[in-house]
py3Dmol code that shows the C-alpha trace and the ligand (Angstrom):
import py3Dmol

protein = """\
ATOM      1  CA  MET A   1     -42.103 118.967  68.942  1.00  0.00           C
ATOM      2  CA  MET A   2     -40.520 118.637  72.366  1.00  0.00           C
ATOM      3  CA  LEU A   3     -42.316 119.423  75.568  1.00  0.00           C
ATOM      4  CA  GLU A   4     -39.549 121.836  76.599  1.00  0.00           C
ATOM      5  CA  ASP A   5     -40.379 123.946  73.550  1.00  0.00           C
ATOM      6  CA  PHE A   6     -44.056 124.366  74.282  1.00  0.00           C
ATOM      7  CA  LYS A   7     -44.704 128.062  74.860  1.00  0.00           C
ATOM      8  CA  ILE A   8     -47.605 130.076  76.140  1.00  0.00           C
ATOM      9  CA  GLN A   9     -47.879 133.766  75.418  1.00  0.00           C
ATOM     10  CA  TRP A  10     -48.775 135.253  78.708  1.00  0.00           C
ATOM     11  CA  PHE A  11     -49.451 138.656  80.134  1.00  0.00           C
ATOM     12  CA  PRO A  12     -48.333 139.106  83.737  1.00  0.00           C
ATOM     13  CA  GLY A  13     -50.622 142.133  84.126  1.00  0.00           C
ATOM     14  CA  HIS A  14     -53.618 139.830  84.509  1.00  0.00           C
ATOM     15  CA  MET A  15     -51.840 137.923  87.201  1.00  0.00           C
ATOM     16  CA  THR A  16     -51.161 140.992  89.345  1.00  0.00           C
ATOM     17  CA  LYS A  17     -54.785 142.119  89.119  1.00  0.00           C
ATOM     18  CA  ALA A  18     -56.121 138.659  89.930  1.00  0.00           C
ATOM     19  CA  LYS A  19     -53.803 138.440  92.914  1.00  0.00           C
ATOM     20  CA  ARG A  20     -55.049 141.749  94.322  1.00  0.00           C
ATOM     21  CA  MET A  21     -58.686 140.675  93.878  1.00  0.00           C
ATOM     22  CA  MET A  22     -57.977 137.392  95.567  1.00  0.00           C
ATOM     23  CA  GLU A  23     -56.215 139.039  98.493  1.00  0.00           C
ATOM     24  CA  SER A  24     -59.171 141.267  99.254  1.00  0.00           C
ATOM     25  CA  GLN A  25     -61.711 138.450  98.881  1.00  0.00           C
ATOM     26  CA  ILE A  26     -59.783 136.025 101.036  1.00  0.00           C
ATOM     27  CA  LYS A  27     -59.798 138.483 103.935  1.00  0.00           C
ATOM     28  CA  LEU A  28     -63.552 137.910 104.137  1.00  0.00           C
ATOM     29  CA  VAL A  29     -63.477 134.159 104.569  1.00  0.00           C
ATOM     30  CA  ASP A  30     -62.531 131.609 107.211  1.00  0.00           C
ATOM     31  CA  VAL A  31     -61.928 128.570 104.989  1.00  0.00           C
ATOM     32  CA  VAL A  32     -60.893 128.295 101.354  1.00  0.00           C
ATOM     33  CA  VAL A  33     -61.730 125.445  99.005  1.00  0.00           C
ATOM     34  CA  GLU A  34     -59.098 125.138  96.305  1.00  0.00           C
ATOM     35  CA  MET A  35     -60.507 123.286  93.343  1.00  0.00           C
ATOM     36  CA  LEU A  36     -58.058 121.274  91.285  1.00  0.00           C
ATOM     37  CA  ASP A  37     -58.579 119.373  88.049  1.00  0.00           C
ATOM     38  CA  ALA A  38     -58.049 115.681  88.828  1.00  0.00           C
ATOM     39  CA  ARG A  39     -56.411 115.209  85.421  1.00  0.00           C
ATOM     40  CA  ILE A  40     -53.768 117.786  86.272  1.00  0.00           C
ATOM     41  CA  PRO A  41     -53.546 118.159  90.065  1.00  0.00           C
ATOM     42  CA  ARG A  42     -50.062 119.645  89.922  1.00  0.00           C
ATOM     43  CA  SER A  43     -50.595 121.972  86.983  1.00  0.00           C
ATOM     44  CA  SER A  44     -53.900 123.287  88.291  1.00  0.00           C
ATOM     45  CA  THR A  45     -52.386 124.236  91.650  1.00  0.00           C
ATOM     46  CA  ASN A  46     -51.338 127.811  92.070  1.00  0.00           C
ATOM     47  CA  PRO A  47     -48.437 128.170  94.501  1.00  0.00           C
ATOM     48  CA  MET A  48     -49.297 131.859  94.893  1.00  0.00           C
ATOM     49  CA  LEU A  49     -52.422 130.916  96.853  1.00  0.00           C
ATOM     50  CA  GLN A  50     -50.435 129.629  99.806  1.00  0.00           C
ATOM     51  CA  ASP A  51     -48.696 132.993 100.233  1.00  0.00           C
ATOM     52  CA  ILE A  52     -52.041 134.767 100.259  1.00  0.00           C
ATOM     53  CA  LEU A  53     -53.667 132.268 102.617  1.00  0.00           C
ATOM     54  CA  GLY A  54     -51.055 132.195 105.319  1.00  0.00           C
ATOM     55  CA  SER A  55     -52.429 129.981 108.076  1.00  0.00           C
ATOM     56  CA  LYS A  56     -56.045 130.101 106.883  1.00  0.00           C
ATOM     57  CA  PRO A  57     -57.454 126.580 106.515  1.00  0.00           C
ATOM     58  CA  LYS A  58     -57.732 125.133 103.039  1.00  0.00           C
ATOM     59  CA  VAL A  59     -59.571 122.111 101.697  1.00  0.00           C
ATOM     60  CA  ILE A  60     -58.662 120.620  98.329  1.00  0.00           C
ATOM     61  CA  ALA A  61     -61.456 119.523  95.994  1.00  0.00           C
ATOM     62  CA  LEU A  62     -60.210 117.270  93.209  1.00  0.00           C
ATOM     63  CA  ASN A  63     -62.816 117.834  90.524  1.00  0.00           C
ATOM     64  CA  LYS A  64     -63.614 116.154  87.205  1.00  0.00           C
ATOM     65  CA  ILE A  65     -62.662 112.757  88.571  1.00  0.00           C
ATOM     66  CA  ASP A  66     -64.998 111.288  85.965  1.00  0.00           C
ATOM     67  CA  MET A  67     -62.453 112.358  83.327  1.00  0.00           C
ATOM     68  CA  ALA A  68     -59.315 111.262  85.149  1.00  0.00           C
ATOM     69  CA  ASP A  69     -57.609 107.875  85.393  1.00  0.00           C
ATOM     70  CA  LYS A  70     -59.221 106.225  88.439  1.00  0.00           C
ATOM     71  CA  ALA A  71     -56.092 104.575  89.803  1.00  0.00           C
ATOM     72  CA  GLN A  72     -54.029 107.733  89.360  1.00  0.00           C
ATOM     73  CA  THR A  73     -56.678 109.803  91.144  1.00  0.00           C
ATOM     74  CA  ASP A  74     -56.361 107.565  94.182  1.00  0.00           C
ATOM     75  CA  VAL A  75     -52.596 107.938  94.157  1.00  0.00           C
ATOM     76  CA  TRP A  76     -52.965 111.719  93.955  1.00  0.00           C
ATOM     77  CA  LEU A  77     -55.502 111.646  96.758  1.00  0.00           C
ATOM     78  CA  GLU A  78     -53.091 109.826  99.052  1.00  0.00           C
ATOM     79  CA  LYS A  79     -50.266 112.131  98.077  1.00  0.00           C
ATOM     80  CA  ILE A  80     -52.263 115.242  98.932  1.00  0.00           C
ATOM     81  CA  LYS A  81     -53.501 113.715 102.207  1.00  0.00           C
ATOM     82  CA  HIS A  82     -49.948 112.819 103.035  1.00  0.00           C
ATOM     83  CA  SER A  83     -48.925 116.448 102.604  1.00  0.00           C
ATOM     84  CA  GLY A  84     -51.341 117.228 105.455  1.00  0.00           C
ATOM     85  CA  LEU A  85     -54.185 118.808 103.508  1.00  0.00           C
ATOM     86  CA  PRO A  86     -57.803 117.687 103.735  1.00  0.00           C
ATOM     87  CA  VAL A  87     -58.914 116.542 100.282  1.00  0.00           C
ATOM     88  CA  CYS A  88     -62.129 115.297  98.659  1.00  0.00           C
ATOM     89  CA  LYS A  89     -62.712 113.920  95.207  1.00  0.00           C
ATOM     90  CA  ILE A  90     -65.739 115.254  93.456  1.00  0.00           C
ATOM     91  CA  ASP A  91     -67.521 115.158  90.149  1.00  0.00           C
ATOM     92  CA  CYS A  92     -69.587 118.233  90.544  1.00  0.00           C
ATOM     93  CA  ALA A  93     -71.522 118.015  87.314  1.00  0.00           C
ATOM     94  CA  PRO A  94     -73.805 115.297  88.800  1.00  0.00           C
ATOM     95  CA  GLY A  95     -72.910 116.411  92.344  1.00  0.00           C
ATOM     96  CA  LYS A  96     -70.876 113.389  93.442  1.00  0.00           C
ATOM     97  CA  GLY A  97     -68.810 113.948  96.583  1.00  0.00           C
ATOM     98  CA  VAL A  98     -70.323 117.332  97.364  1.00  0.00           C
ATOM     99  CA  LYS A  99     -71.706 116.257 100.771  1.00  0.00           C
ATOM    100  CA  GLN A 100     -68.292 114.945 101.808  1.00  0.00           C
ATOM    101  CA  LEU A 101     -66.779 118.247 100.745  1.00  0.00           C
ATOM    102  CA  ILE A 102     -69.148 120.156 103.037  1.00  0.00           C
ATOM    103  CA  SER A 103     -68.198 117.872 105.932  1.00  0.00           C
ATOM    104  CA  ALA A 104     -64.506 118.421 105.206  1.00  0.00           C
ATOM    105  CA  VAL A 105     -65.010 122.182 105.250  1.00  0.00           C
ATOM    106  CA  GLN A 106     -66.850 121.946 108.568  1.00  0.00           C
ATOM    107  CA  LEU A 107     -64.040 119.895 110.011  1.00  0.00           C
ATOM    108  CA  ALA A 108     -61.404 122.330 108.729  1.00  0.00           C
ATOM    109  CA  ALA A 109     -63.340 125.192 110.308  1.00  0.00           C
ATOM    110  CA  LYS A 110     -63.385 123.627 113.744  1.00  0.00           C
ATOM    111  CA  PRO A 111     -60.222 125.311 115.075  1.00  0.00           C
ATOM    112  CA  VAL A 112     -61.592 128.666 113.908  1.00  0.00           C
ATOM    113  CA  ILE A 113     -64.893 128.078 115.706  1.00  0.00           C
ATOM    114  CA  ASP A 114     -63.057 126.966 118.848  1.00  0.00           C
ATOM    115  CA  LYS A 115     -61.056 130.172 118.779  1.00  0.00           C
ATOM    116  CA  TRP A 116     -64.245 132.209 118.491  1.00  0.00           C
ATOM    117  CA  LEU A 117     -65.808 130.282 121.376  1.00  0.00           C
ATOM    118  CA  LYS A 118     -62.847 131.110 123.585  1.00  0.00           C
ATOM    119  CA  LYS A 119     -63.504 134.758 122.844  1.00  0.00           C
ATOM    120  CA  GLY A 120     -67.176 134.239 123.636  1.00  0.00           C
ATOM    121  CA  VAL A 121     -68.306 134.479 120.022  1.00  0.00           C
ATOM    122  CA  ARG A 122     -71.183 132.086 119.422  1.00  0.00           C
ATOM    123  CA  ASN A 123     -73.253 131.201 116.379  1.00  0.00           C
ATOM    124  CA  ARG A 124     -71.077 133.082 113.974  1.00  0.00           C
ATOM    125  CA  PRO A 125     -71.332 131.490 110.542  1.00  0.00           C
ATOM    126  CA  VAL A 126     -68.168 130.149 108.972  1.00  0.00           C
ATOM    127  CA  ARG A 127     -67.509 131.777 105.626  1.00  0.00           C
ATOM    128  CA  VAL A 128     -66.026 129.912 102.758  1.00  0.00           C
ATOM    129  CA  MET A 129     -65.068 130.654  99.179  1.00  0.00           C
ATOM    130  CA  ILE A 130     -64.098 128.507  96.240  1.00  0.00           C
ATOM    131  CA  VAL A 131     -60.982 129.331  94.300  1.00  0.00           C
ATOM    132  CA  GLY A 132     -59.301 127.782  91.304  1.00  0.00           C
ATOM    133  CA  ILE A 133     -57.986 128.280  87.815  1.00  0.00           C
ATOM    134  CA  PRO A 134     -60.404 129.055  84.965  1.00  0.00           C
ATOM    135  CA  ASN A 135     -62.653 126.241  83.759  1.00  0.00           C
ATOM    136  CA  VAL A 136     -61.910 123.886  86.645  1.00  0.00           C
ATOM    137  CA  GLY A 137     -65.607 123.755  87.606  1.00  0.00           C
ATOM    138  CA  LYS A 138     -65.982 126.472  90.251  1.00  0.00           C
ATOM    139  CA  SER A 139     -69.292 127.853  88.968  1.00  0.00           C
ATOM    140  CA  THR A 140     -70.718 124.373  88.533  1.00  0.00           C
ATOM    141  CA  LEU A 141     -69.921 123.578  92.163  1.00  0.00           C
ATOM    142  CA  ILE A 142     -71.288 126.892  93.421  1.00  0.00           C
ATOM    143  CA  ASN A 143     -74.544 126.327  91.562  1.00  0.00           C
ATOM    144  CA  ARG A 144     -74.743 122.844  93.049  1.00  0.00           C
ATOM    145  CA  LEU A 145     -74.163 124.088  96.571  1.00  0.00           C
ATOM    146  CA  VAL A 146     -76.366 127.130  96.318  1.00  0.00           C
ATOM    147  CA  GLY A 147     -79.239 125.401  94.550  1.00  0.00           C
ATOM    148  CA  LYS A 148     -82.482 126.533  96.069  1.00  0.00           C
ATOM    149  CA  ASN A 149     -80.808 128.133  99.068  1.00  0.00           C
ATOM    150  CA  LYS A 150     -80.136 131.347  97.239  1.00  0.00           C
ATOM    151  CA  VAL A 151     -82.004 133.450  99.746  1.00  0.00           C
ATOM    152  CA  MET A 152     -79.602 135.200 102.038  1.00  0.00           C
ATOM    153  CA  ALA A 153     -78.537 138.352 100.282  1.00  0.00           C
ATOM    154  CA  ALA A 154     -76.441 140.637 102.407  1.00  0.00           C
ATOM    155  CA  ASP A 155     -74.580 143.847 101.924  1.00  0.00           C
ATOM    156  CA  LYS A 156     -71.341 143.250 103.655  1.00  0.00           C
ATOM    157  CA  PRO A 157     -68.348 145.507 103.433  1.00  0.00           C
ATOM    158  CA  GLY A 158     -65.734 144.461 100.954  1.00  0.00           C
ATOM    159  CA  VAL A 159     -68.014 142.296  98.871  1.00  0.00           C
ATOM    160  CA  THR A 160     -68.429 143.587  95.365  1.00  0.00           C
ATOM    161  CA  ARG A 161     -71.985 144.389  94.397  1.00  0.00           C
ATOM    162  CA  GLY A 162     -73.703 141.335  93.086  1.00  0.00           C
ATOM    163  CA  GLN A 163     -71.763 139.001  95.332  1.00  0.00           C
ATOM    164  CA  GLN A 164     -73.764 137.329  98.041  1.00  0.00           C
ATOM    165  CA  TRP A 165     -73.324 135.066 101.000  1.00  0.00           C
ATOM    166  CA  VAL A 166     -75.466 132.003 100.711  1.00  0.00           C
ATOM    167  CA  THR A 167     -76.131 129.540 103.524  1.00  0.00           C
ATOM    168  CA  ILE A 168     -75.170 126.094 102.208  1.00  0.00           C
ATOM    169  CA  ALA A 169     -75.272 124.103 105.446  1.00  0.00           C
ATOM    170  CA  LYS A 170     -75.899 124.816 109.102  1.00  0.00           C
ATOM    171  CA  GLY A 171     -73.483 127.544 110.125  1.00  0.00           C
ATOM    172  CA  LEU A 172     -71.780 127.644 106.732  1.00  0.00           C
ATOM    173  CA  GLU A 173     -71.967 130.541 104.289  1.00  0.00           C
ATOM    174  CA  LEU A 174     -70.542 130.470 100.799  1.00  0.00           C
ATOM    175  CA  LEU A 175     -69.468 133.455  98.738  1.00  0.00           C
ATOM    176  CA  ASP A 176     -71.427 132.924  95.531  1.00  0.00           C
ATOM    177  CA  THR A 177     -68.605 134.258  93.355  1.00  0.00           C
ATOM    178  CA  PRO A 178     -65.476 132.158  92.927  1.00  0.00           C
ATOM    179  CA  GLY A 179     -61.955 133.415  93.235  1.00  0.00           C
ATOM    180  CA  VAL A 180     -60.082 133.053  89.973  1.00  0.00           C
ATOM    181  CA  LEU A 181     -56.511 131.945  90.285  1.00  0.00           C
ATOM    182  CA  TRP A 182     -54.391 132.576  87.281  1.00  0.00           C
ATOM    183  CA  PRO A 183     -52.520 129.505  86.267  1.00  0.00           C
ATOM    184  CA  LYS A 184     -48.811 129.601  86.664  1.00  0.00           C
ATOM    185  CA  PHE A 185     -46.761 128.067  83.963  1.00  0.00           C
ATOM    186  CA  ASP A 186     -43.129 128.942  83.714  1.00  0.00           C
ATOM    187  CA  ASP A 187     -42.797 125.209  83.305  1.00  0.00           C
ATOM    188  CA  PRO A 188     -43.703 124.090  79.751  1.00  0.00           C
ATOM    189  CA  SER A 189     -45.238 120.850  81.003  1.00  0.00           C
ATOM    190  CA  VAL A 190     -47.657 122.896  83.100  1.00  0.00           C
ATOM    191  CA  GLY A 191     -48.488 125.084  80.108  1.00  0.00           C
ATOM    192  CA  PHE A 192     -49.163 121.995  78.048  1.00  0.00           C
ATOM    193  CA  ALA A 193     -51.412 120.445  80.715  1.00  0.00           C
ATOM    194  CA  LEU A 194     -53.434 123.649  81.028  1.00  0.00           C
ATOM    195  CA  ALA A 195     -53.692 124.052  77.262  1.00  0.00           C
ATOM    196  CA  VAL A 196     -55.032 120.593  76.430  1.00  0.00           C
ATOM    197  CA  THR A 197     -57.496 120.497  79.309  1.00  0.00           C
ATOM    198  CA  GLY A 198     -58.994 123.838  78.305  1.00  0.00           C
ATOM    199  CA  ALA A 199     -57.880 125.949  81.252  1.00  0.00           C
ATOM    200  CA  ILE A 200     -56.400 128.603  78.984  1.00  0.00           C
ATOM    201  CA  LYS A 201     -57.683 130.242  75.829  1.00  0.00           C
ATOM    202  CA  GLU A 202     -56.561 128.914  72.497  1.00  0.00           C
ATOM    203  CA  ASP A 203     -55.179 132.222  71.314  1.00  0.00           C
ATOM    204  CA  VAL A 204     -52.213 132.000  73.681  1.00  0.00           C
ATOM    205  CA  PHE A 205     -50.812 128.689  72.470  1.00  0.00           C
ATOM    206  CA  ASP A 206     -50.253 126.712  69.293  1.00  0.00           C
ATOM    207  CA  ARG A 207     -53.028 124.163  68.997  1.00  0.00           C
ATOM    208  CA  GLU A 208     -51.151 121.877  66.667  1.00  0.00           C
ATOM    209  CA  GLN A 209     -48.149 121.717  68.968  1.00  0.00           C
ATOM    210  CA  ALA A 210     -50.403 120.952  71.930  1.00  0.00           C
ATOM    211  CA  VAL A 211     -52.130 118.114  70.073  1.00  0.00           C
ATOM    212  CA  GLU A 212     -48.806 116.698  68.897  1.00  0.00           C
ATOM    213  CA  LEU A 213     -47.688 116.498  72.514  1.00  0.00           C
ATOM    214  CA  LEU A 214     -51.023 115.073  73.585  1.00  0.00           C
ATOM    215  CA  LEU A 215     -50.907 112.343  70.958  1.00  0.00           C
ATOM    216  CA  ASP A 216     -47.347 111.559  71.903  1.00  0.00           C
ATOM    217  CA  LEU A 217     -48.470 111.044  75.487  1.00  0.00           C
ATOM    218  CA  LEU A 218     -51.491 108.965  74.507  1.00  0.00           C
ATOM    219  CA  ILE A 219     -49.438 106.758  72.185  1.00  0.00           C
ATOM    220  CA  ARG A 220     -47.064 106.028  75.042  1.00  0.00           C
ATOM    221  CA  LYS A 221     -49.516 105.694  77.905  1.00  0.00           C
ATOM    222  CA  TYR A 222     -52.972 104.979  76.563  1.00  0.00           C
ATOM    223  CA  PRO A 223     -52.606 103.494  73.040  1.00  0.00           C
ATOM    224  CA  GLN A 224     -55.625 101.231  73.402  1.00  0.00           C
ATOM    225  CA  ASP A 225     -57.969 104.181  73.936  1.00  0.00           C
ATOM    226  CA  LEU A 226     -56.677 105.848  70.787  1.00  0.00           C
ATOM    227  CA  GLN A 227     -57.121 102.687  68.740  1.00  0.00           C
ATOM    228  CA  ASN A 228     -60.641 102.139  70.030  1.00  0.00           C
ATOM    229  CA  LYS A 229     -61.808 105.681  69.570  1.00  0.00           C
ATOM    230  CA  TYR A 230     -60.568 106.203  66.026  1.00  0.00           C
ATOM    231  CA  ALA A 231     -60.635 102.598  64.825  1.00  0.00           C
ATOM    232  CA  VAL A 232     -56.988 102.745  63.823  1.00  0.00           C
ATOM    233  CA  SER A 233     -54.346 100.147  64.487  1.00  0.00           C
ATOM    234  CA  LEU A 234     -51.139 101.438  65.976  1.00  0.00           C
ATOM    235  CA  GLU A 235     -47.930  99.684  65.142  1.00  0.00           C
ATOM    236  CA  GLN A 236     -44.663  99.550  66.996  1.00  0.00           C
ATOM    237  CA  GLY A 237     -42.720 102.656  66.111  1.00  0.00           C
ATOM    238  CA  ASP A 238     -45.664 104.732  64.926  1.00  0.00           C
ATOM    239  CA  ASP A 239     -44.840 108.344  65.706  1.00  0.00           C
ATOM    240  CA  VAL A 240     -47.211 111.268  66.101  1.00  0.00           C
ATOM    241  CA  ASN A 241     -47.238 112.056  62.379  1.00  0.00           C
ATOM    242  CA  ALA A 242     -48.048 108.485  61.469  1.00  0.00           C
ATOM    243  CA  VAL A 243     -50.883 108.388  63.989  1.00  0.00           C
ATOM    244  CA  MET A 244     -52.265 111.713  62.790  1.00  0.00           C
ATOM    245  CA  ALA A 245     -52.264 110.387  59.246  1.00  0.00           C
ATOM    246  CA  LYS A 246     -54.077 107.229  60.322  1.00  0.00           C
ATOM    247  CA  ILE A 247     -56.719 109.237  62.139  1.00  0.00           C
ATOM    248  CA  ALA A 248     -57.103 111.531  59.119  1.00  0.00           C
ATOM    249  CA  VAL A 249     -57.751 108.551  56.865  1.00  0.00           C
ATOM    250  CA  ALA A 250     -60.064 106.787  59.320  1.00  0.00           C
ATOM    251  CA  ARG A 251     -62.090 109.939  59.846  1.00  0.00           C
ATOM    252  CA  GLY A 252     -62.020 111.220  56.300  1.00  0.00           C
ATOM    253  CA  CYS A 253     -60.139 114.381  57.245  1.00  0.00           C
ATOM    254  CA  LEU A 254     -59.092 115.155  53.695  1.00  0.00           C
ATOM    255  CA  LYS A 255     -58.676 118.314  51.687  1.00  0.00           C
ATOM    256  CA  SER A 256     -60.315 118.700  48.269  1.00  0.00           C
ATOM    257  CA  GLY A 257     -57.186 117.457  46.482  1.00  0.00           C
ATOM    258  CA  GLY A 258     -57.152 114.357  48.643  1.00  0.00           C
ATOM    259  CA  GLN A 259     -54.299 115.478  50.933  1.00  0.00           C
ATOM    260  CA  LEU A 260     -54.623 114.846  54.635  1.00  0.00           C
ATOM    261  CA  ASP A 261     -56.231 117.698  56.531  1.00  0.00           C
ATOM    262  CA  ILE A 262     -54.062 117.764  59.634  1.00  0.00           C
ATOM    263  CA  ASP A 263     -55.670 120.900  60.973  1.00  0.00           C
ATOM    264  CA  LYS A 264     -58.968 119.049  61.062  1.00  0.00           C
ATOM    265  CA  VAL A 265     -57.366 116.144  62.912  1.00  0.00           C
ATOM    266  CA  VAL A 266     -55.938 118.583  65.439  1.00  0.00           C
ATOM    267  CA  GLN A 267     -59.361 120.089  66.083  1.00  0.00           C
ATOM    268  CA  LEU A 268     -60.998 116.678  66.268  1.00  0.00           C
ATOM    269  CA  VAL A 269     -58.539 115.221  68.778  1.00  0.00           C
ATOM    270  CA  LEU A 270     -58.559 118.297  70.974  1.00  0.00           C
ATOM    271  CA  ARG A 271     -62.360 118.424  71.035  1.00  0.00           C
ATOM    272  CA  ASP A 272     -62.670 114.697  71.752  1.00  0.00           C
ATOM    273  CA  PHE A 273     -60.065 114.863  74.481  1.00  0.00           C
ATOM    274  CA  ARG A 274     -61.654 117.828  76.232  1.00  0.00           C
ATOM    275  CA  ALA A 275     -65.090 116.266  76.062  1.00  0.00           C
ATOM    276  CA  GLY A 276     -63.734 113.081  77.644  1.00  0.00           C
ATOM    277  CA  ARG A 277     -64.589 111.054  74.546  1.00  0.00           C
ATOM    278  CA  LEU A 278     -61.116 109.561  74.257  1.00  0.00           C
ATOM    279  CA  GLY A 279     -61.194 108.001  77.698  1.00  0.00           C
ATOM    280  CA  ARG A 280     -60.098 108.832  81.215  1.00  0.00           C
ATOM    281  CA  PHE A 281     -56.593 110.227  81.476  1.00  0.00           C
ATOM    282  CA  THR A 282     -54.380 111.792  84.087  1.00  0.00           C
ATOM    283  CA  ILE A 283     -51.714 113.980  82.574  1.00  0.00           C
ATOM    284  CA  ASP A 284     -49.776 114.964  85.692  1.00  0.00           C
ATOM    285  CA  GLU A 285     -47.895 112.015  87.138  1.00  0.00           C
ATOM    286  CA  PRO A 286     -48.340 111.761  90.901  1.00  0.00           C
TER     287      PRO A 286
END
"""
ligand_1 = """\
28
GDP
P -65.183 127.685 86.214
O -64.578 128.509 85.132
O -64.151 127.184 87.155
O -66.324 128.345 86.921
O -65.751 126.356 85.509
P -67.257 125.947 85.131
O -68.040 125.632 86.358
O -67.808 126.960 84.196
O -66.990 124.563 84.380
C -66.208 124.481 83.201
C -66.643 123.280 82.401
O -66.347 122.076 83.102
C -68.147 123.231 82.132
O -68.341 122.778 80.815
C -68.658 122.223 83.147
O -69.832 121.585 82.706
C -67.499 121.264 83.224
N -67.434 120.543 84.516
C -67.490 121.064 85.759
N -67.379 120.103 86.689
C -67.236 118.932 86.032
C -67.042 117.577 86.440
O -66.968 117.224 87.632
N -66.916 116.668 85.439
C -66.973 117.009 84.129
N -66.848 116.045 83.214
N -67.148 118.259 83.719
C -67.277 119.215 84.649
"""
view = py3Dmol.view(width=600, height=400)
view.addModel(protein, "pdb")
view.setStyle({"model": 0}, {"cartoon": {"style": "trace"}})
view.addModel(ligand_1, "xyz")
view.setStyle({"model": 1}, {"stick": {}})
view.zoomTo()
view.show()
């Protein structure tokens, strides 16, 4: 299995609809928070967003840093900063970094507020929405931010019923529904990154192929984690098949006749990886 051959079955219809939704939602806000998965900062970025945003300010939230390689996250952070975008690293399950994110949004909104002031508009709340690919942690962050503040319901034009503006800090209102960005993956390495991290449903890719590629990467870059997790010893020259067989034996993934149950290994590795039980990895190289 070569990375270039990894394919995702995709339906562009979804993309067009998501884009239209996003365009109408973004008109309502002053600042956008784009949430990226710290394990795959490149693959979880959607280049389409920039076209929709135009000059509207954007803050990047690198989420799931608890699952990513610490050193790599810092390199990514610098790289994004260097590109001129404000960026915060967060781990929104326990709420780490959320306060800093709010400050970054307030800072990004400053030019907008100054413009309003020049026009004599005072005390207008800054509106913000969170966007990102599926499963990146948008709802978790919204729940964190909204918490007990879920009081300010308002019927405002353009907001779909059920969506509300919630005050999350002084002068800052959050749309309580995230914007879903469809991942973009003409590039097989992006498809692979999205598949193993759980950003796309399993019915659009071949699980075994994805795990083969994942193991190949782990053997090359993080062999110690593999050895520790599955109590196997890797030898020089062990390829993916050899490692799968070792894991099958160590974990008793066997069929009734005693043959190795590779499908079971595939499920096991994918589940462990997604749950962060294999260790902290960054798939996209900065
Ligand atoms: P959404 O589809 O973008 O709204 O994503 P969700 O908020 O539903 O989160 C998807 C999954 O990621 C859930 O299982 C969350 O518990 C998990 N998750 C969200 N944020 C973090 C994080 O910072 N660290 C970890 N380890 N998991 C997270």
